[in-house]
C-alpha positions in Angstrom: 0.0 0.0 0.0 1.4 3.4 -1.0 1.1 6.0 1.8 1.0 8.8 -0.8 -2.3 7.4 -2.1 -3.8 6.3 1.2 -6.7 8.5 2.4 -5.4 8.1 6.0 -2.0 9.4 5.1 -0.6 12.4 7.1 2.8 12.4 5.4 4.7 10.2 3.1 7.5 9.6 5.7 7.6 7.9 9.0 6.1 9.4 12.1 6.4 8.5 15.8 3.3 8.2 17.9 3.8 8.6 21.6 0.8 7.7 23.9 1.0 8.3 27.6 -1.3 7.6 30.5 -1.1 10.8 32.6 -2.7 9.0 35.6 0.1 6.4 36.1 2.9 6.9 38.6 3.9 10.3 39.8 4.4 11.8 36.3 2.4 9.4 34.1 3.4 6.2 32.3 4.3 5.6 28.7 1.5 3.4 27.2 3.0 3.0 23.7 5.6 4.5 21.5 5.9 3.5 17.9 7.4 4.5 14.6 5.3 3.8 11.5 4.4 5.1 8.1 2.7 8.5 8.2 -0.9 7.5 8.9 -3.1 10.3 10.2 -5.5 7.7 11.7 -4.7 4.7 13.7 -6.4 2.4 16.2 -5.2 1.8 19.7 -6.0 -1.5 21.5 -6.9 -1.3 25.2 -6.1 2.4 25.6 -6.2 3.8 29.2 -9.3 5.8 30.0 -7.3 9.1 29.7 -4.3 9.6 27.4 -1.9 12.2 26.1 -0.7 11.8 22.5 2.2 13.4 20.6 3.0 12.8 16.9 6.4 13.8 15.5 8.0 13.4 12.1 11.2 11.4 11.7 13.3 14.4 12.5 11.4 15.0 15.8 9.4 18.0 14.7 5.9 18.2 16.3 3.1 17.4 14.0 0.2 17.1 16.4 -0.6 16.7 20.1 -3.4 16.4 22.5 -3.9 16.1 26.3 -6.7 14.7 28.4 -8.2 12.6 25.6 -10.8 10.7 27.7 -12.7 7.6 26.8 -16.4 7.8 26.1 -17.8 4.4 26.6 -16.1 1.0 27.0 -14.8 -0.4 23.8 -11.8 -2.5 22.9 -10.4 0.1 20.4 -9.9 3.8 20.2 -9.5 5.6 16.9 -7.0 8.5 17.0 -7.1 11.0 14.1 -4.8 13.9 13.4 -6.6 17.0 12.2 -4.8 20.3 11.7 -2.3 19.8 14.5 -4.7 18.3 17.0 -5.7 14.7 17.7 -9.2 13.5 18.2 -10.1 10.3 20.1 -13.2 8.2 19.4 -13.8 4.9 21.2 -15.1 2.5 18.6 -16.1 -1.0 17.7 -14.2 -1.2 14.4 -16.1 -1.6 11.2 -15.1 -2.2 7.5 -13.7 1.3 7.1 -11.1 0.5 9.7 -9.7 -2.6 7.9 -6.2 -1.8 6.7 -5.5 0.7 9.5 -2.5 0.3 11.8 -3.3 -0.9 15.4 -0.9 0.1 18.1 -0.8 -2.3 21.0 0.2 -1.6 24.6 4.0 -1.3 24.6 4.2 0.0 21.0 4.0 -3.0 18.7 2.0 -2.1 15.6 0.1 -4.3 13.2 -2.4 -3.8 10.4 -6.0 -4.6 11.1 -7.0 -7.5 8.8 -10.4 -8.4 10.1 -12.9 -7.5 12.8 -16.1 -9.1 14.1 -18.1 -8.4 17.2 -21.4 -9.7 18.6 -24.3 -7.3 18.1 -24.6 -6.9 21.9 -20.8 -6.3 22.1 -20.4 -9.3 24.5 -17.6 -10.8 22.4 -15.3 -9.9 19.5 -12.7 -11.5 17.3 -10.0 -9.8 15.3 -6.8 -10.3 13.4 -3.8 -8.2 12.8 -0.8 -8.7 10.6 2.6 -8.1 12.2 5.6 -7.7 9.9 9.2 -6.6 10.0 11.5 -5.3 7.4 15.3 -5.0 7.7 
């Protein structure tokens, strides 16, 4: 998939997403930090109820940030979207439009969402991600 043609692209280079839980320890805890292609939208699995997010380009320049992004409702995924230097959080049950998006896991591993299913009453779900590495 070419980032330059992807509707979710923020930039054609790599970016670093830093997600912190401001409520952990005395100064907060890092939840995940990952370098990935320049997607403007990604999914976060099992995000804390409140997060701070910073997105930087490969050189370290700030692209977007947000504080106090609180969860609205209990869902297994949060969708983070960069818009004009800010970041919006939406807690979601992924749908077909989310297939192909990166999913950042606690700790910072990133995979691509390949499939998602959930029961209509949200009592269960099943999903697949693809993890890959290039040298």
